[in-house]
Kinemage of the C-alpha trace (Angstrom):
@kinemage 1
@onewidth
@group {chain A} dominant
@subgroup {mainchain}
@vectorlist {calphas} color= white
{ca met a 1} P 4.454 -33.845 17.690
{ca asp a 2} L 1.794 -32.438 20.221
{ca ile a 3} L -2.014 -31.719 19.146
{ca ala a 4} L -1.179 -28.086 18.684
{ca gln a 5} L 1.448 -28.729 16.280
{ca phe a 6} L -0.622 -31.292 14.512
{ca tyr a 7} L -3.498 -28.471 14.139
{ca gln a 8} L -1.075 -25.790 13.154
{ca ala a 9} L 0.301 -28.327 10.255
{ca cys a 10} L -3.479 -28.906 9.251
{ca asn a 11} L -4.315 -24.963 9.179
{ca pro a 12} L -3.882 -23.910 5.504
{ca ser a 13} L -2.639 -20.199 5.012
{ca pro a 14} L -2.332 -18.576 1.834
{ca leu a 15} L 0.918 -18.144 0.029
{ca lys a 16} L 2.609 -14.704 0.282
{ca phe a 17} L 3.853 -13.958 -3.524
{ca ala a 18} L 6.122 -11.307 -2.439
{ca asn a 19} L 7.922 -14.220 -0.489
{ca pro a 20} L 9.892 -16.284 -3.490
{ca gln a 21} L 9.920 -19.142 -1.116
{ca asp a 22} L 6.030 -19.357 -1.193
{ca gln a 23} L 5.864 -18.761 -5.048
{ca lys a 24} L 7.454 -22.299 -5.605
{ca tyr a 25} L 4.580 -24.024 -3.977
{ca tyr a 26} L 2.038 -22.591 -6.391
{ca ile a 27} L 0.440 -24.670 -8.869
{ca asp a 28} L -1.255 -23.088 -11.933
{ca phe a 29} L -4.778 -24.584 -12.717
{ca ser a 30} L -5.708 -22.722 -15.568
{ca ser a 31} L -5.113 -25.375 -17.814
{ca val a 32} L -7.762 -27.449 -16.167
{ca arg a 33} L -10.020 -24.603 -15.639
{ca gly a 34} L -10.113 -23.577 -18.932
{ca gly a 35} L -8.307 -20.454 -18.730
{ca asn a 36} L -6.882 -17.797 -16.369
{ca thr a 37} L -10.048 -17.093 -14.028
{ca ile a 38} L -7.980 -14.731 -11.927
{ca lys a 39} L -7.230 -12.341 -15.172
{ca glu a 40} L -10.809 -12.802 -16.165
{ca ile a 41} L -12.234 -11.577 -13.055
{ca gly a 42} L -9.743 -8.772 -13.033
{ca arg a 43} L -10.829 -7.812 -16.668
{ca thr a 44} L -14.688 -7.898 -15.354
{ca ile a 45} L -14.024 -5.765 -12.352
{ca thr a 46} L -12.231 -3.385 -14.362
{ca arg a 47} L -14.715 -3.020 -17.435
{ca leu a 48} L -17.835 -2.851 -15.079
{ca ser a 49} L -16.465 -0.508 -12.491
{ca pro a 50} L -13.109 1.028 -13.222
{ca asn a 51} L -13.310 3.652 -10.530
{ca lys a 52} L -15.568 2.175 -7.891
{ca pro a 53} L -15.709 -0.638 -5.503
{ca thr a 54} L -17.385 -4.124 -6.821
{ca cys a 55} L -18.744 -7.123 -5.194
{ca gln a 56} L -17.592 -10.498 -6.298
{ca leu a 57} L -18.593 -13.934 -5.005
{ca phe a 58} L -15.436 -16.262 -4.862
{ca thr a 59} L -16.131 -19.454 -2.906
{ca gly a 60} L -14.339 -22.822 -2.412
{ca his a 61} L -13.692 -25.256 0.309
{ca ile a 62} L -10.766 -24.556 2.910
{ca gly a 63} L -7.330 -24.629 1.946
{ca cys a 64} L -8.377 -24.673 -1.869
{ca gly a 65} L -6.691 -21.301 -2.653
{ca lys a 66} L -9.177 -18.637 -2.547
{ca ser a 67} L -6.784 -16.273 -0.694
{ca thr a 68} L -3.846 -17.207 -2.835
{ca glu a 69} L -5.912 -16.389 -5.927
{ca leu a 70} L -7.087 -13.232 -4.707
{ca gln a 71} L -3.334 -12.031 -3.626
{ca gln a 72} L -2.430 -12.683 -7.644
{ca leu a 73} L -5.557 -10.962 -8.644
{ca lys a 74} L -4.375 -7.778 -6.207
{ca leu a 75} L -0.772 -7.660 -7.509
{ca gly a 76} L -2.090 -8.175 -11.023
{ca leu a 77} L -0.178 -11.353 -11.579
């Protein structure tokens, strides 16, 4: 493996839920988080501003699953 392949292998990318192959890599951490955070965020956005855009702060370290979770929110999963 050369250095470029190494960097590519270490660069996390979001899972794509439209792809069944990616779905098998998703780990549901809702039990250790104390609930389904994504559904709670979706409900909050819907209640606060059902017809207008909102701004939500969503943080975490690189590769922790922020984009993956936001894709779930977008798909309504």
